[in-house]
N, C-alpha and C positions, 0 to 999 in steps of 0.2 A: 504494500500500500504506500503509494508515494504522495507526498504533499509538497506543493511548490508554490511560492509566492508568484503573483502576477507581474513578473518582471517587466514585461513589455508595456504594461499599462500604468505603472506607478509614475507619479510626477518626478521631476528631477530631484535626486537625492544626493547626499555627499558622496564623493568618489569612493569606490570600494564597497558601498552598501549593496547587498544583493537585492536589487529591485527585481529578479528572477521569480535552509531551512538551514547520560554517562555518569560515569561514576568517578569519584576522586581516586587519583593514583595513590600509591602508598606514601609518596612524598608530600602529598597535599596536606594542608593544615586541617584543623577541626572543621572549617567551613562555616557557612551561615545557615543556621537552622531556619527552615521554612516549611510551610504546609507541603506535604507530599514527600519531603526528604531534605537532605542537606547538600548544598553545593560546595564542592571542594574548591581549591585555588585554581585560578586560571593559569595556564602555562603556554608559552610560545610553542608552536607546533615543532616538535623535535625535527632537526634536520633542515628546517627552512632557512636558518641563518646562513648556511653554506650555499644554498640555492639563490637566495634573494639578494643578489649583489647590487641590484638596481633600486632596492629600497621600496618596493611596492608589492605587498603580499596580502592575501586574505583567504579565509575559508568561505566558500560560497554555499556549500551544501553538506549536510551530515545525515547519515542514516544508520540506525542501530537495529540489528537483527535480534539481539538478546542483551540482557543486562551486562554491561562491560565489554561488549563486542560490537564495534561500530566501524564504519569507514567514512571518510570525508574527502572532499576535493576542493581545490581552489586554484589560485594563480600566484605567480611571482614574477618579478622582473629579473631576468638573467642576462647573460652576455649577448644572447641572440634575440632579445626582445621579451615580450610577455609570454611565458610558458605556463603550463598547468601541472599540478602535482596531485597525488593521491597519498593518503596516509590512513593506517588502520590501527584500531585499538583491539587488543586481545587480552582478555582476563584483566580488565581495568587499566591496562598500561598502553599508552600510545607509542607505536613504533616510529621509525624515522620516515619523514616525507620522502617521496621519490618522484622524479619527473615522470610523467605519464609515458610508459614505454612506447616508442614508435612515433611520438608526437613531433619530435624535432624534424624528422624527415618530411612530415606533412606541413608543419607550421613554418614554411619558409618565409612568410611575410611577417613573422614575429609578433603575432597578436592572437592569443588563444584564451578561451575561458571554459571552465566547467560550470554548467548551469544546474545540473541535477545529478544526485547519487541515490541509488536505491539498493538495499541489501535484503535478500530473501532469507538468508541464513548466515551464520558467522563465517566470514571468509568467502562468501559468494555474493557478489554485487555487480552492478553495472552502472555506468555513468555516461553522460553525454554532454556535448557543448558545441563549440565552434572554434575553428582555426582559420588563419589567413594564408593565402599563397602570395607569391611575389606580386607586388603592385605594379601597375602601369600608370605613370603620372600620379594623379591624385586618387585613383581608384584602386582599392584593395579588395580582391575577390575573397569571399568567406565561404567556407564549406562546413557541413555538419559532420560530427564524428561521434562514435560510440567506443566504449572500452569495457571489458568485462574482467572480473576477478573470479578465479576458480580455486577453491581450497587454499585461499590466502595469497595466491599469486596473481598479479595483474598481467593480462596479455597485452598485445600491441593495440594501440588505437587504430581505428580504420574509418575511412570516410563511410558514411551511412550508405549501404548498397542501394543503388538505384537513384540516388539524388543527383548524380552527375548528369543523368539524362533529363531530369526534371528542371534542374537549376540553371536555366539559360541566362538568368539575370545575375548569376554568380554571387548570391547572398543567401546563405542558409545557416540554420542553427537548430540543434536539439534543445528544447526548452524544458522538457520533463521526461523522466524515466521512472518506470515502476516495475518491480520484479515480484512475481507471485511465488516462484520457487526457483531453485538454483538453475540458471541457464534458460529460464523462461520469463521474458520481460517484454514490455512494449514501451515505445517512446513516441514523442510527437514534437513538432516544431513548425518551422516554415522554410520555404525556399522561394525564390523569385523567378518570375517569367515576365513576358512583355506586359502583363496586366498588373504586376506588382507582387506583393507577398501572397503566397498560397500555403494552405495547411497540408501537412503530411503526417502520416502515422507509419510506424515500422515495428515489426515484431521479431523477437528472438525465440527460437524453439530448440530445445536440447543443445543450447550453447551456440547456435548458428543464427546470425541475423539474416532475415529475408530482405526483400526489396521494399524500399519506401514506396508508398502510394498516396496520391492525393486523397483527402478524406472523401469517401463516396457520397454522392448526392449533393455536394456543394457546387459543382461546376455549373449546374443548371440555374442556380440562384445567386451565385457569388462572383464578384469580380476580384476580391481580395480576402485574406483571412490568415488565421494563425491558430495553432494548438498551443494552449498555455499550460495545460495540466493533464496528466494521465494517472489513472489508478487501476490496479489489477487485483482481482480477488482470487483467481486461480489461473493456472497456465492456459493461455489462449482466451481468457475471459476478462476483459478490461473495459473501461470507459474513458473517453477523452473529451475534453471540452475546450472551447476557445471562443473566437469571434469570427464573423464573416461580414463583408460589406455587400449590401444589395441596394443598388441605386444610390441612396443617401443614408449615411449613418451606419453604425456598427450594430450587430445583432448577435446574441449568444447562441451557441449550438452545443449539443452533446452528440456523441456517436459511440455506439457499443460494439464490442467485439465478442462473438460467441464461437467457441470451438475453433478459434484461430482465424475467423473470417469477420471483417469489419462490415457492419450494416450501413444503412444510409443515415446521414446526419439529420438530427431533429432540432428545429429551431425552438428556443425557449423564449416565449414572448415576455415583454417588459424588462428584459435584461439586455444590456449592451455588450456583455461579454461573460464568459466563464473565466474567472481569474484563477481560482483555486478550487480543487475538486478532491473529494476523498470518499472511497467506497469500502466500507468494512466487510461487506458480504455481497454476494451476487444479487443485483436488483435493488440494492439499498445504498444510496449515495447522498451526499450533500455538497453543494457548491455555492460560491459567492463571488460577488464583484461589486464595486461601488458600495452602496449600502443595501444591496439586495441579496437575499438567499433563496435557494430553491432546493427541494429534496425529492429524491426518488424513493418510493416505497413499494416493495414487492414487484419491481419492474416497471412501475408507472411513475412518470414525473408529474409532480404537483405544480401548482401555480407559484410563480416567483412572487416574493413578498418583501417589503421593506423590513429590515431588522427591527423587531419590536423595541420601542424605547429609544431608538437612535435619534429620532427627530428632536427629542427633548435635549439630547446632548449636542446635536449638530447645529448649533446656533449660527455658525459661520457659513452654512450652506454647502459644505462639501465633506464627504466621508468616503472611506475606501476600505474594503476588506482585502487584506493581504494574504491571509492563510486560513485554511479550513482543515480540521482533522477530526475523524470519526473513529471512535474506539469500538463501537458496535452499532447495530442498526438502530437508528433513531436517537443515538447519543453522540453528539458532536460538540466541538467548540470552534469558535471563530475569533480571530483577532484582526485589528486594523487601527484606524485612526479617524477622528472626526474633529471638526473645528469647534473649539469651546473657548469663549471669551478671548478672542484674538490669538489663541494658541491652537496648535494641533495637539490633541491629547489621544493617547492610546486607549482603545476600548476592547473588551472581551464580551462574548455572549455565548451561552450554552444551550444546547438542545437536549431535552429529556423526554423520552418516550414519544419522539417525533414532534414535540412541541417546543418552539423556541421561547426562551425566557426573554427578559428585558436586557438590552445592552447596558453595560455599566463601565464607567471610566475605570481603568486599571487601578485598584486600590493602592494608595500610597504614591502613585506616580506624580500627582500634582505637586506634592511636596518636594519631589526631586527636580521637576521640570522648571528650571529657572529661566529658560529661554522661550523660543517660539514653537518648538517642535518636540513631540514625543510620539513615536510610532511603535506598534507591535508589528514585527516583521515576520515572525514564524511562531506557529502553534503546533504542538504535538500531544496526543492523548495516549497514555499507556493503558488505560482502562476507563470505563464509563465514569465520568465525574472526576477523573484524575489526570490532569494535563499540566503541561508547562509551556510557557511562552517567553519570548525574548525580543529585544529590539534596542532602541536607544532613546535618550532624552537629551535636551539641550541643557547646558550648565551655565551659560552666560547669555544675557539678552544681546541680540544683534551681532553675535560672534559665532564663528564656525567651530564651537567646542561642544562635544557631546560625550556622554557616558553610556555604556551598555548596561542593560538591566535584565533580570529574569524574574518571573513571577510564576507561582505554582497554585494549582487547584487541587484540593483534597476533599473527596466525598462531596463534590459539587460546589464547594465554597472556594473562592479565590482569595488567597492571602495577599499581603502587601508586596509591591514591587521591591526588589532588593538590588543593591549594587553587587557586582560580582566579586567575591572574595579574591584577593591577590592581584586584581587587575590594576589597581591604582599604582602598584609598584612597577608594573610594566608600562603603563600608559602615561609616560612622562610628557608626551606631546599633547595630552588632553583631548584625544579624539578616539572613541571606541564604539563599536557597533556589534550586536549579535545579528548574524545573517541567517542562521539556521538552527533549529532545535529538533531533536528526535528522541522520543521516549520508547524504550523497549517494553517497559512495564511501569506500573504506578510508582513514581518516585525514583525511577532509574532512567536517567536521560543524559544526553550529551548535547553540547551546543558549541558553535564556532563562529568566528567572525574576524575582526581586525582591530588593532590598536595602533596608536602612533607613538613612536619612541622619541627620545630626546632630540634626535635630528629631524623629527617630523617625517620619518619614513614609516610607512605602514607595514605592520607585521601580522602574521596569522596566529590566532590563538584558539585553544579549545578549553572547555571547562566541563566538569562532570558532576552529576547529582546521584546520590544513592540514599536509600532508606537506612 
């Protein structure tokens, strides 16, 4: 089950923020007690110091298959431009980051990103993103890639099969990956042709990636589009969502895969896009974008609705859902931000027995947010009513300084937002963000993002929570 933020649809965010998601190591301190578990000390991702010679690194996506066993992906600035790395946690300890095998030969243009990581079981994961080839003048062609890990070892990155034939506009990216079991995953994103961006899906079966295809059914009604999020419940059974453009304006769509075959896209009225999507079981999903949520129950999609209570918070007239996570059918949580008293404040809202409660400002976040912005970037639920979320808040009015926060839900109640233990000692440049959170079970999560060091270079970090 993959959960990804709506990277393409977020407003401009500070550099390195994943506008696209563990447990303390033995060396970690006592951590900060919180509902749901205790967060250990943040640590720079092992091995990234040697890779990140250009001083620009971040974790963009984290996925945990079981407590203390996670993988993450991100980027760093090396001697040959921006490259991508993967790193894995095994039995609570993070290993050394490594450059994605095979990416250097592909990424000749020196600009690559990992957008999404998904792990089906410990040591068996897939990831996807984008790399650039040699530029011509001011134009840099971008291609979509995938990479898979098997029994703890990462294979070589490969261009998504079939995208070369589709991608006549030379701009493509994997936005979301979801793995239901080892070697059985699906992914989605976009490629470009003469009409602009087009949505594609691609699936992996028994460790082999098939050919990418344009989302079925969109060609007849769409001139442009994108897959933002994918979620798989079992091998060959997935749902993808995004947006398409027909005549004027953007419209949300979902498309389902059954027994390895993708059906026709279905428009979701009253929504401009599916930004984030989560399916805990076949035929049961929830999705969100803007201030709108929609759910599928027993295979039938309901009506899109405004998040209850959000209007009372959203006095500034803009709100955005960044992340959706469902632990079981009808039990989900959502995070995002809304405009409150001339500030953007993070909010959370939970669904219980298929009914959405009222949105609430993240408890304790207003006291931390001394500037203009506080966003929930990523949410993950380990079990019904037990979730964690992370993001950032401003520390100084009218200044580009921010701190990362985490907040946990225990038995349906959200605790107070917390500063991340140990991060202050690392974050001497006064800028930090959580980009991704993943919970394997209640109170057992990992998160990653970036911080700024004394030289104002961005560095990648991870932090873990355990009961």
